Structures are given as C-alpha cells and as structure tokens.
N, C-alpha and C positions, 0 to 999 in steps of 0.2 A: 502276116496279119497285124493290123495296127493295135498296139497296146499302150495305154496311157497309165503310167505308174504313179500312184499317190501313196504317201507313207505318213504313218505316225512314228513315234520313237520305237515302237515294238511291233507294228503291223503294216503289212503291205496289201493294198487293194489294187487290182488291175482292172481298168475298163477296157473292154476289147470285143471284137466281133465275135470271138468264140468263147467269151467268159460269161458267167452268170450275170444277169441284168444288175446294174449297180444302183442301189437306193441311197440317194442323198437326202438325209433328213432336214426338213425345212423349218422346224418349229422355233429354233433360237433366232427369232427375228421380231424386234419390237415394232416394225413398220405394220400398222393396222392393228396392233395389240396394245390398246391403251393401258390395260392392267399391267402388262409386262414392262411397258415404258415407264409407268409410274413406280413400279418396283425398283427398276434400275436407277431411276433418279435419286432414290434414297439409299442406294447401295445395297439393295436386297437382291441376292442372286439365287434365291431358293427355287423359283420357278425354272430358271435356267438349268440348274443342276438336275432338277426333277425331269425336265424335258430331255436333257442329254441322256440320262440313265434309261428313261422309257424308250426313246427312239432306238437306242442301241439293242436293247432287250427285244424290241419288236422287229428288228431286222435291218436297221439302217447300217449301211457299210461305211458311210462318210457322214459327217455332220457339217451342215452349212452354218456358219457363224456370221450374223448380220448386225452391224452396229448402228443401223439407221434409226436411233431413238430421238424423240423430241422431248427435251426436258423443259416443260412449260413453266413450271414454278421457278426454276433457276434462271430461266430466260427473263422472267420479270424482274428478278433482282440484279441480274448481271448480263448485259447485252452480248457478251462474248458467247453465251450459250445458244445464241441464235445462229451461230456459224458452225456448220457441221465439221469444218476443219479443226475447230477447237474441241468439239464434243467427241467425235468419233475415234480418233487415234487412241486416247487413253481408255476409252470404253472397250475397244477392240482388244487391246492388251489384257484387260481384266477378264473379259469374256472367255478369251482363249486360255488364260491361266486357270480359270475355274473349271472349264470343260476338261482340259488336259489332266487336271488333278484326279478326276474321277472316272474318265473313260480313256480307252487306248485306241480308239479308231482314228483314222486320218481326218483332217478337217478341210473344209472349203471356206476360204476367207472372202466375205461378201460385203462390198461397199462400193458406193459411187465416188467415194473420196480417196484419191490416191495416197494420201498420207495415212489413212486408215489401213489401206491395203499393205503398205510397207510396214506399219506398226504390227500388223498381223503376221507378216512374213518374219519379221524379227522375233516375235514371241513363239511362233510354232516350232515344234519339234518335228523333224523328219522333213517330208516333201509335200506340202499341202497343195490343194487346188486353188487357183486364184479366180475369183468371180467379181468382175469380169472386164473384158474389153469389148468395144463396139467398133463399127466401121467409121466412126466419127474421127476426123483427123486429129483433133486435140487429144482425144482419148488414146488413140493409137500411139501418139508420141509421148504420152505420159505413162501408160501401162506396159507397153511392150519392153521398154528398157528394165522394168522391175522384173518381168518374166525372165528375161536373159540374165540379169544380175543374180537372181536367187535360184535359177535353174528349176522352175516350176512349171507345171502345165496351167493352162488358162481356159476359161469358158469364153467363147467368142459368140456375142449376140448379134443376130443378123439385122441390125438397123444401123443407119448412118446419119449424116448430117440432115437428110431429108425426112427422117423420121422412120416409122415402121410402114413398109409398103404391104398393101394387100395382094400384090402380085408376087407369087412364089419364085418366079424367075429373078426378080429384083432381089429378094432375100437370098437366093443362091449366089448371085453376083456379089453381094456384100460379104458373104462368108468367104467366097473365093479370094476377094480383095484382102480380107484379114489374114488368111492363110499365106498369101503371097508377101504381104508386109512383114508378117512374122518371120518368113524365110529370110528377108533382108537383114534381120536382126540375128540370124543364125538359130532361130527356133523352129525345130522340126514339126512336120504336120501331126506326128503322133502325140505332140504335146498340146494340140489345139482340140478342144471339145466344143463343137458348135451347137449353139441353141438356135434352131431355125425359127423359133417363135410360134407358139401354138395360139391361134386366134380362138375366141369363144364360139362354140358351135351354134349358140343361140343368136349370135349376131352375123355369123357367116356359115351358111349351111355346108359349104365345101371345106370348112377348116380342117376337119380330120383328113380328108383325101389330100389336101395340099401338104399337110405335114408328112404323111406316109411317102408321097412322091418326092419331097424334098430330102428326107432322110436317105432314101434309096440313092438319089443323085449324090448326096454328100459322101456317102460310102463309097459309091462306085467311081466317081469322078475325082473326088479330092482325097479320098482314103482316110477320112477323119471320123473319130468318134462323135456321138451326138448325145445331147441332153435336152430337157425342156422343164418348165414349170407345169407338171402334169395337170394340176387342177384348173389351169386356165381354160381348158377345153369345155368345162362344164359351168363356167362362171354365169351366174344369173339364172340357172335352171334348177328345178326341183330334183330332189333325189340324186344329188351330185355324185355320190360315191359309186352308184351303179354305172353312171356314164364313164367315170374315171377308170373303174375296174374293166369296163369293155375296151376303153381306149388304150390302156397300157399294153396288153398282149398284142393288139393290132400294131402298135408302134414297135414293139419288140420283133414282131414278124417282119416288119418293113426294114428292120436293121438298127433301130434306136438301141443305145447301149447303156443309157442311164437316165434318171430323172430326179429332179428336185421335187420332193413330195412329202406328205405326212405318212410316216411308216406306222403310226399308232392307229391306223384304220385297217382292220383285218380284212375287209372286202378287197381292197386294193392290193394288199400283201399276198393274200390268197391267190389273186389273179397272176401276180408276178411269179409266185413259186410254181403255179401250174404252167405258166409259159416257159420258165426255165426247164421244167421236166420235158415238155413237148418239144422244145428246141434242142434237146440233148445237151443241156448245160447243167444237168443234175444227175451225174453218174450213178446209176443203180437206183435212183429215186430216193437217196438217203435224206436229202433236205426236205422233199415233199412228205416223206414218212414222218419225220421229226416234227414238221409243221402240222401235220394232221392230228398229232397228239395235242397240241395247242388248241387247234380247232374243237377237238373233242371236249377239252376243258371248258372252253367258252360256251359250248352248247349245254354243258352241265351247270353253267351259271357264273363262271369266273369272268373277270374282265380280261380283255386281250392282253393288257400289260401285265397283270398278275399271273395269267397262264404262261406268258412268255418268261417271266421271271422264275416261276416254279420249274419250267423246263430247263432253263439255264442252270439253275441250282442242281438239277438232277443230271446235268451233263448233256442236255438236248441241243436242239438246233442253234447255230451261230451264224451270224452274217459275215459275208466277206471271206477273202482269201487271207490266211494267216502266213506271216513270214517275218523275217528280221528286217527292221527298218534300216534305211541308209540315211546318213546325214547328207543334206544337199551340198553340191560342190560349189 
C-alpha cells in the first residue's frame, strides 16, 4: 500500500490508502487575506500563531505554510518588494520558525517561488511536504531537483503549459507525466501526492463526478496518494460548508487520502471523522467518541476551537499519527 511519510522534529504523519484521512490546514496563507498580509508587512505574526494553534487543536495533521504576501506599502517605498523572489524567501523562513516554535505537526511548504520553497526546506525540521510542482516544463526542471536534493514528498498539480483542462483524461495524463518525470530524478511514486484539481460545482455540474473518477484512476493506475483544495468545489455557492461536508466523505470513499482545507469548521471535520469510522480507519471508534465530546460542548455553547482546546487539555482527541521524527537524508 502506498504510504507518503511527512515528519516534524517529533511527529510522523502518514498519508496512505489505509490510513485516516489527512487534514492539511490551509489558513496560514496571506493570499486573499488582506488583513493577514497587512499584519505580516509590519512584522506582526499574532494571527499566524493563533491560526497554527487553532488548526492543530481542531484536528489538522499538517499545516500548510504559504508565503504569497503582497506588501503594498513597502512596494511603494522600495521597488524590490514588487518581486516575489525578494519577498517570499525571508518571509517563508520566518513563518516556519514561528510555527515550529509553537506546534509540533509536520509542515507543507507552499509557494510558487522556487527560492521560497528552498528557504522553507532549509528552515523546516523533519521531512516536510513540498507544495507544489506542475506539469509545466520549467516548473518540473526547477522543483524536482529540490524534491530529490532534500528527499521530501511533493504535491503534483494536474495542470501544464496549456493551463487547467476541463477534460479529466487530460488532467490524468498530466499527473502521469509528472510521476514519470519524477521517476527520472529517482523520486518514487509514493512521494508524489497528486492534486487532480477540483473544479467549482457551480460552474461545472460534473465537477464532483470528475474528481471521484480521477481519484480512483490515480490510485489504481498510478498508485499515488491524492489531495485537493476541498473548498474549491463549493466556490461561489451559498451554504458552502454543507457542500464541502458532503464532498469530503464522497472523495474519501473514492480513494482520496488528504485535503488542504480549513479544519476550524466543525461541519467538515465531523464529516471526516465519520468517514474515517465508516471506512474502518478509526479502530474501535475511539477518535469518533472523543470528537463527539467536542461536538457536545459546541452544542452546549462553546466555540469549536475552545471545545477542542478543552478536550486536548483533558487528554482528548488528537490529530494524526504520532511517532519519532527522522531527519531528512
């Protein structure tokens, strides 16, 4: 069975076909969060630290760290700040240092800037997940050598130089190309986590069916783990959390093994915990029972984050598989 191993200094998380669904917390991302970007511009990391703690308490197994900030004020004073290659590498180092100081889960280093990816690899303890490589030739030649050099797994996104295809067969072909090119660098398929790209259901009515079919093919034909930006499926629609909460168990049933998502939304986390139980990935229902106590506290008036914090303090539910971390080779 395919197993993708991601590690912090002290903890190991395994993404795999027979493992509990892996939740990758998405909130440490200034893209589209103007308030967070403004805080980072003045060196304020309080929201980052709060988001890191809350996401882990609510069940994130891995934290995605994205350094794609736009520093508008600094840009007006110094034109170098208009260049992501100037902004992102030092920001990525600082974000990782701040997060690693307060939580011990593995990290997912997320940037479109190769220099920022390498800065994150240098700053990370353990064996992080790299996010990401695409089927674009330039991107393959820049990112795959980093994956090999640092011996880390990588998210492979199913688009290439022609863009994102609406044809699922094309997206599968792009994923296959990335897996084959990675093999040329000596990178095994179990270190490739494919994102088949979830289209918004509001724009493409077959988007859900496409993803489920793609995930099955990726598992059966390429033997790779999969992930997605889970909230993409509901983009532009009302009551998005209900759609996301329905989508996730269906994707899990199709074979999806992880998602980049907001774990501070109880509706989605409840759906994942229930899916783990129903897929026999929660032995004796211990995680579901522990999570049910958090749901009871929320029903009684607590916030999800506060209820999760109280449960953790009392020795309740924790996310992910624990184990001794290994230094990357």
